[in-house]
N, C-alpha and C positions, 0 to 999 in steps of 0.2 A: 865943232858941226857935224863931223862924220860920225861923232860916237851919238849925237842926239839922232839922224837918221839910222844909224841900224837899231836903237831902242825901239821909233817906231816902227820900224820893219819887222822886228821879232814880235812886237803885242800884236800886230795887224795879222801875221802868221798864225799865231796862237787864236786869235778871235777865229778865223779862217777856219782852222781845225776844229775848234769846238761846234761850230756852227754844221761843219759836215759830219761830226758825232753825231751831234742832235739828230742830224735826218736820217742817218741810218738807226738810230734806238727808234726814230716815228715812224720810220717805213714800215708797211706790214710786211710777213714774213709769207713766204711763198707754202702752199699747203704740203703737208709731208706726202710725198710721193707712194702711192699705192702699190702694194706689192701685186705686181701681175702673173696671173697662172702660167707655167711651165709644164712641158712635157718632154718625155724622154722615153725612148725606145729602146729597151735592152730585150737582147738577143741569146736565149737560154740554151744551150746546146748539152745532148746526154748521148753515152755511149754504156752499154752493160752487157754483161756476163762474154766480154771478149775472149777471155780463158785462154790467153796467149797466144793470140793468131794475129800476127803482124803483120806479113809478106802476103800478097794474093796468091798463095800457096797453098794446095792440101798437101803438107807432109807426107800423108801415110800412102797415099794415092802416086805423090810423086808428080803431081800436074797442076796448073794453073785453077786457080777458085777465084769466084767474084765474091774477097770478101775482106778482112784483115783491116789493121790498124793505118796500114800506110795508104790505103785508098781511103777511111775515113779521114786520114790528115787530109787530103787534097778537098775534100769539102769544108773541111772545119778551115782551113785556109783562104778557101773562094770566099766563105760567110765573113770572114775577118778583112778582106781588103774590101768589104763593102758597107760592113756596119761599125760602128764606132763603139759600141758596147756590148762586148760578147765576153758571156760568162760559159765554160766549160767543164761539164760534171763526169764523171762515173758512176753506174750503181752495182759494182762490186762482180766477183771472180774474174781475177786477172792473172791469178798466179799457177793456176794447174788447168789441166784441159787438152793441151798441146805435147806434141813432142817434144817441141822446145822449150815448154816449160818444167819438163820433167829434166830433160837434158842438163840444163842449166841450175836444176835445182838440187838435182842427187847427184849427176857424174861429173860435172865440174862447176861446182857451187862456188869457187875462187874468183869467178867472174862477176863482174855486175848482171843484176837480171836483165835479159833484153828489152822485157815486157817495160819495168821501169825507166830503162833510159828510153826507149821511145817516147811514153808518156810523159817524160822529163821536157823531151825537145819540143813535144806538143803542148805545152805550159797549162796541162789541166790546172784548177782551181780548187778543187778538191772531189775523192770518191768515197763512196761508200764500201763498208766490208762486208764481202760477201762470203758464203759460208764455205766456200771452196780454198779461201785466204788461207785455211787451218789444214787442210790436205798433206801438207808436206813438213808439218810441225811448225813450232814458234820459232825456231832457229832461223828456218828460213822466212818464214812470214816476216820476223823481226829485220833481217837482214834487207829484205825489200822495202820495207817502211822506213828502215833509215837513207837506204839511197834515195828516196822518192823526194822530190821538191815540191810536192802537194800534198795538203794534210788528207788525213783517213779519218773517216768520222764514223762513232757507232755510238748514238746517245742511250740505246738501251744494251748496252755492255756493262755491266759491273765488273769493276777493274781495283784488283789488288797493286795494280801498277799505277802511281801518279804521274811520269815523266820519263822521258827516254822513249824509245821504238816501241815497247810493250805499253805504250797509254794510247789511246784514240781516243781525241776528244768528241763531244757531244756535236757538236757545231761549230761555225765559224761565222762573222759578219765582215763583208766585205763593202767598201763604199765603192760605189761605180756612178760617176756623173751626179753625185750629190745625194743618192740615195741607199741607203742602207739595206743590202742584200745579205738574209742570212740564210743557211746552208747549212741543214739539220739532216743526219745521217742514222741510218736505221740497216740490222743486220738481222736476217729471219731468226728467231730465237731458237730453232731446230736444229740445231747443230750437234747437241749432244746426242743426238738419236742415228748421228752417223759417223761420228768422228770417236777416238779413244781418247779417255780422261785426259791424257799426256798432251794430247793436240792444242787445249784450251787449257789450260792449268791458269791458274788465275786469273780465270773470267767465269761470270754468271750471266747466262743470258735473260733477259727479262723482256716480257710482252711487250710488242711494240705499241700497240693503242693503248696501253695502261702509261707506257712511258709517254709517249705522245702528249696524253691528255696532262701529265706532270710538266714536262719539259718545253710545250710550245707556247702556253701562254706568258711565263714571265719574257718566252724570245720575243714575242709579238710585240711587249713595250719596247723593246732596244730597234726592233725593225721595220723597215718600212714595204719589204715585199719577204714573205718566207718560201723559201724552194724545199720540196722533202726529196732527199734523194736514198730510194727504200730498195734493200736487198729484199724483196718479198712481193708477191705476184697476186693478180685475182683468184678469188675462192670461189667464181662464178662465170655465167656466161654474161656479159653486160647485155645481151640482146634479150635475152628472156629472163635473165635474172636465177637461172636454175644453178645451184649449188652444187657446186663438183664434191666426190666423194675423196675426203682428204686423209691422209695415213696420219699425218701430225695437225692437230687443228689448228695451231699457230704459225703455220708456215707459211701461208699466204693469205695475208691480211690487209692488202693496199687499199681493198673497196671499205672494210671497215674502218682503216684510218682516215680515211678521207669523211666516212659518214661522220666518225666522233670527233674528228678536230677541223671543224671547218676554217680555223684560223690559217692553215696551210695555203698557202694563193696555187702554187705550183706543185706537183707532184712529178717526179720521173722514178719508175720503178723496174726491175728485171726478175732474176731467178727462175721466171717461168719459159721463158727462150721464144716469147710469142712478139706480134705487132702488135699496137695500138697507138696509131696517130693523136687519135683526141678522145678523150672521155671526160664529161663532165659528171664528178658524183659530189653533192650536195653543195655545189659552187665551186670546189677545188679542180682544176685543171689537172688532168693525169695523161701522161705519155708513154710509151714501150717503146726503147728501139729493138731490133732483131738483135741476137747475139751473134756472137763471132764477128763483129762490123760489118754486120750485112745492110747496115741502116744506121743513118743518126736522127734522133731525135730533135726537133727545134720548137721552143716555143717562144712566141714572140710577145711580149708584156709592154702596155703602152703606162707610163706611169704619169701620173697629175699632179703637180702641186698646187693648191690652194692658195685663196690670198692668207689664211694662215699659216704658210708654210709647210703644211704637213704632206707628204704625199699617199698617193692612195692610187690603188690599180683602177686604169679607165677602159683598159681592155685587152685581152688574153687570148690566144686561140695558139693551137701547136698541130705538126705536122711530121711526117717521117721522109727525109730523104734517102731513097735506097743508092746502094752501091752497084752500079751496071759494068757490064764490060766498058764501056765509054769513060768511067771514070778514071785516070791514070794513079798508078801510086804515087805518093809523095818521093821524091828522092833522096831527100833528107833521111826521111826514117829508114826507106829501102838501104841507104849507105850504113845507118847505123847497126841495121839488121844483118848486112851484108857477110859478116865474119862468122855472128852466132850461125846463122843459116849452114855456110858451108859447112863449119864444123860438125852439125847434125844431120848433114845429109851423108859426109863419111860415115858417119856413125849406123845410121838407117838402111845404108847400102852394105852393109859387114853379111856376107852370107855364111851361114850358122848350120845349114842340113842339107837335106834333098829330098825332094818329095817322087814319090811313084807313081802316083793317081792325083788328079784332080781332089780336090774337098772344097765342099761346099757347108755353108751355116744356116741354110734356108731352115731346114727343119728342127733347128736344135731346141727351140722352147717347146715343141710338140711330140717328139719323140728321141730316142736315145741317138748320139750324135758322135761321129768319129773327133771331131773338132773339140766338143766339150771333153770326151772321154780326155783328152789330150790334157785340158787344163787340170779336170781329176787326177791323172796317174801325176804328173808334176804335183799336184797339192798332197796327195798320198805320200811320195817319196819324199819331199823336201818336209813334210809335216810329220812324217814318223807315224802317221796315222793308221787305221784301219778303214775309216770311212772318209768320204769328201762329199762335201756340198758346192757346186758352182752352177752356172748359166751360162747360155749364151747371150753375151750383150750386143752381136750385130748379128743377126742370123743372112744378112744377105753377104757379108766377110764370105771370099774366096778366095783359095789358093790354088794356083795353077802346079801342074806337074813341073817337077824342075827344081830349081837354087831355092832353097827360104831362105829370107833375109830377115834382120831384126824388122824389118818395115812389115811384114807380114804379120809379125807376132805384135806389134801394133794396132793393127786390124782386128784381129782375136781378140785382143785385151787390153783395151784403151782406156782403162781408169788405173791408177797409182793405187792399189791395194795391198797392203800385207796380209802374208799368212799367218794366223792361229791355230793349235791344234788346242780342242778343249775337251774336256772330259762331260760325257752327257750317257742318260740313261737311255733304254731302248723308247722308253714312253715318249721322254724328250725328242728324239729322232723322228717320233711317228708325227709328234706334234709339228716340228718344223716342216716336215713333209707334207702334213694335212697344210699348212700355210701356202706352199708351194701351190696344192694342188687348186685350192680357191680362185685361182688366177686363170682355170680353166673353165669353159662354160657348161652350162650344163648339157646334157644329152636324154632325149630331142631337146632340140632348142625350142622355148615354149615362144620366140619370137622371130625365130626362122634365120636369124643371124650368127655366125657361129664368131663369137670373139677370140683371137687369137690369145693368149698368155703374154703378159711381156718381160721385161729380162728379170722380174720378182721371182719369176717361178723358177726355181734351184730344182737341180735333181741329184740324184746321190749318187755314187760308184760306192761298190764293199759292199753292198746288202742288193737284196733283189726283190722287186714289190710291184705291184698294179695301182692305176690310180684309175678308178670307176666313176665314169660321168655321169650316172645314172644315180649316184649316190648322194645325198644331201652332203653340203660342205660342211667339214669337221669329221666326216667318217668314210672319205674316199679312198684310203689308202687301205690295200688289202695284200694279205699273203706276205707281210713283209719279213724277209729274213735275211739270218747273218751267216754263214759259212755251211747255207744247206739247211738250216735249221731255224725253226719260227722265233723270231727275236723277243726275247722276255722283256717285259716293261721294267724290270730292273737291272736288267743287263748293261753292265758299263762300256764302252766305247770312247775308242780315239776319235775323233771328228776335227777334220781340216776344213776349217772356213775362211773366208776374207774378214779385214777387221769392218767392213762396213755391216756386215750381216752380224760381227760378234756384239757390235754397238746396239743390235736391234732394227738396222736398215731394213726398208723393205716391209717394216711389220713384224719381223722375227721376234719377239720380244723375249722367246725360250731362252735364245742362244746369250743373252744379257746377263752378265756376273757368272758364267759357268767357270769353272776352273781350267785356268789355261796352264796346256802343261809343256806347250812349245809356240814362242814365237817368234817368225824369222826377221832377220834384219835388213834384208831386203824384200822389193814389191815381188806380187806373183809373176809379172810381166818379166823379170830380172832372171826370176828363177825359171819360166819357162824356155828363155834364150839359153839359160845353164845346160836346162835337161838337153836342149837338143844341140850344142856343141860338146856336150858330152857323147854323144853317140845314141843316145837312148833313140829307139824306133818312133816314129809318129804313125799313131793308129790310122788306117784307114777303112777300116768299117767299125760299126760300133760294137761293143759286145753285149747288146741286147739285155741289159740285166733290169733294166723298166720298162714298162709299157703301159698306155691309156687301153683302155677295155671301156665299151665293148668295139670290136674290131671294124666295125661301122662310122663308130666315132673317130676311130684313130686315124682311117683311109680317108673321111673328111677333113681332119685337123691338116693332116698332110698334104691331101690336096691343094688346102687354102692357103698353108703357107709356102707351098711353091708357085703360085700365082706370081706374077710382075707386082712392084710396089705397086700400092694406091696412088692416086695425086695427093697431094699434102693438103691436110684439113684442120683447123684449129682443136676440131675435138681430139682428133689423135695427136696433137702435137703440144696440149696441154701440160705443163710440166716437163718440156720436152725439150731437147735439143739436139739437131743432125749432128751427128756422128759419121762420116762416109765411110764406108768398108771399103775396100781399095786392094788394086794389084796396077802399080805404077804404070801411066798412062793410058787405060783400059778407062770410059766411061761409064759409068754407074747410076742408075735411079738415085732422084733425092728420096731421103725419109727421114724419120727420125725417131729415134730411143728415147726412153724418160731419161728424166734429166733428175738426180737426185741431189 
């Protein structure tokens, strides 16, 4: 009986299961759920042209300054605390430009690079290679690249290196909240105009726009958002469209890049040391942060995913966040930099000479000047030269009477240049001086405005001459003499110059490729320190071996040069960066000097 009941129960259960399955098959299936549109807000942050400035401190003045990566870090951390999706990039020029950069690249290179260590702590996502990255040579550049936890990008750098610290990829692609973000880097191709070949051996610099036209389209197919980080600035006034006169045509092409490659969604750029909170060119959003960590560029991009699952840019805008006295320095960055900074300050405070009377560089670009004469004497002495070419980099530099420290030498000679002695003819020297003379205004001025020459206006020591401003450009040098006699066109001379000039920097093409009879293994600034330590006297009066004529033009130029610094303006700041002249503890006016 039990066996029969069990069979009946199993049959009933099987029939019930069949009925249930049939019902499932017959039941209508729910419609496929449509993909709902989504939006994601991305925050893109950029610094540029920090030039080794970490702490809010002017090393050469020996005083507090509202700038530096430590203050930028505070701004970055505040944004990261309130935003979910943040990308941080830099547009280049990290490794040269401050006393700290120099010290740990040249005097104590065994330690990690403090700039890289600080940027690693701040978790940068990518940086573009800048022209100043090459200033200390490949050994320093590659060491910094090895130490960095972030990629360095340079799409227009044709490289013989395929891996390791010598290789810089063109771009990276990051996934942020499901959005594919391509970051593409570019470096100004004008580097060979400024650097000696040994400092960029194995690299060729291709035009940015042509490279981008080749590289960006295939990247567009791999990414939802393209961000270009470009070490190249604007070549025009964005309001008037007036094209700036450029020494090197391909140096600043950010505008042309946006015009020719509209596939770029956001472009951060640098090199020119200007502020640009927001600019739209051909649909490309462009922004430039102020140099030396004086501001942070922020671009906010809203990405929208449509029903097909494709991300597109729905909204984008940008602005700059300034570094102000109310922004504190980030404690972690200060902790990282503290031992480096302490070692640097001990070095800068080293006394090397005594000055009997105060010196000023105010007139150093328009008349013979004792401070320029000091540079000239050092170059002639250590370059075993007969003639020297040099300039006043910072006319606002002042040396008070009393102890002279290494800090003062950094004020006088802020660049990390090397000394070269070349063989050139009298005709070539005159051509170089004519190049310098073209930076002076004509006299009388047709507009009534007297334009002061910039730091590219070299003067010469070891010869005597006049700069006649009533003559046309190219024919201004008069009565050029050597050893009291007229300098013959074919007469050969040993002339001391810096490596920037030797490479043609400032448009001195006549110096390119001249036979090198001597090259120093130390920077000119170090040679100045050695010269003073050796007890050589500091000139306190110029030797007046050259002068501007006519006399009324000379008086007018000197009078204008001695005026207080004018307020900062974009016109004066183009291709410029404020390199402050200094004396520890003494405030000085803001001003700018040409960036090269």
